[in-house]
N, C-alpha and C positions, 0 to 999 in steps of 0.2 A: 589954344596954341595952334598956330597955322604951320603946316609943313612947308619948309622952304623949297623952292624949285630945284636948288642944288641937290637936296636930299632925294627928291623924286628922280632927277636925272641920274644920280649915282646908283639908285636901286634899279632903274631900268637898264643901265649899262651892266650892272652886276648880274642881272638875270640873263642878259645877252651873253656875257662871258661864261657864266655857269653852264649855259647850254652846250658850249664846246667841251666842257668837262664831261658831260654826258656822252658826247660823241666819242671822246677818247676812251672812256670806260667801256663803251660798247665795242669799239674796235679792239681794245685789249682783251675783252672777254671772248671775242671771236677767235683770237689767236692764243688763248690760254691753253697751256699744257700742264699736265698733272705731275710735273717734276719741279724740284727746287730750281734747277737751272732754267727751266721754261718760265717760271714766275719771275725770276731775277732778271732775265733778259727781255722781258716784255715791257718795253719802255712806255707803251701807251697807257698802262695803268698808273704809274706815278705821275705822268703828265696830266692825266685826267684828275687825279687827286690834287695836284698843285693848282690846276685851274679852278677847281671847286674851292680850295682854300683862299685863293685870290678873290673870288667872287664873295665868299663869306666875309673877308676882311673889308671889302668895299661896302657890303651891306651893313656891317657893324658900324662903320663910320657914318653911314647915312642915317641910321635910326637914332643916333645920338641926338640929332637936332630936329627930328621930325616925329610925327605921330605914328605909332606902330600900327594902328588900325587902318591908316592910309597906305603906309609903305609895304607892309607885309603882303597884302594881296597882289601887289605888283610883281612880286617874285614869281607868281604863277605865270607871268608872261613868258618865262623861260620855256614853258610847254609849247608856246607858239614857235619859238625858234627851233626847239628840238624837233617839232613836226617837220619843219622845212629842211633841217639838216638830215633827218632820217630819210626823207624822200630823195634829196640830192646825193647823199653819200652812200646810203645803204639800199636805195631803190625800194623803200617800203611803200606800200600803197596808201594813197589818200582816200579815206572813206567818208561817207556822209556823216557817220557818227563822230568821226574826228573833227570835222568841220563844225558840227553842232556843239561839241565840247569846247572848242576854241572860241566859238561865238559866245557861249555862256561865260567863259573866263573874261573875254574882252568886255562884255556887258557888265559883269560884276565889278571890274576895275573902274570902268567909267562911272558907274553909280556910286561907288565908294568915294571916288575923287570929287564928285559933286558936293560932298560934305566937307571938302577942304576949303570951301569958299567962305 
């Protein structure tokens, strides 16, 4: 069974969208207060959860018609986007080890997709 391009693109888009969920959860955690009112008024947390659920729904649709062993590793590309957003939004440092890790993820996704031919 060959994985259709539409499934691959949907998973890639879902991982991109999911990375925004991570950003909103981090932003919400930074503003978290230990009171019921503080949790209920922290709009960033439910937005992050909603974005994750949207990403999950897209992923579910994508795997219906594709190979799980090809599509699931592509979800890890969300780490690449999260690294970029973390730098741009939270001013987190970009380190050599982070680049090595992202390089390994990209290499793994490419190698796995060579098997899709």
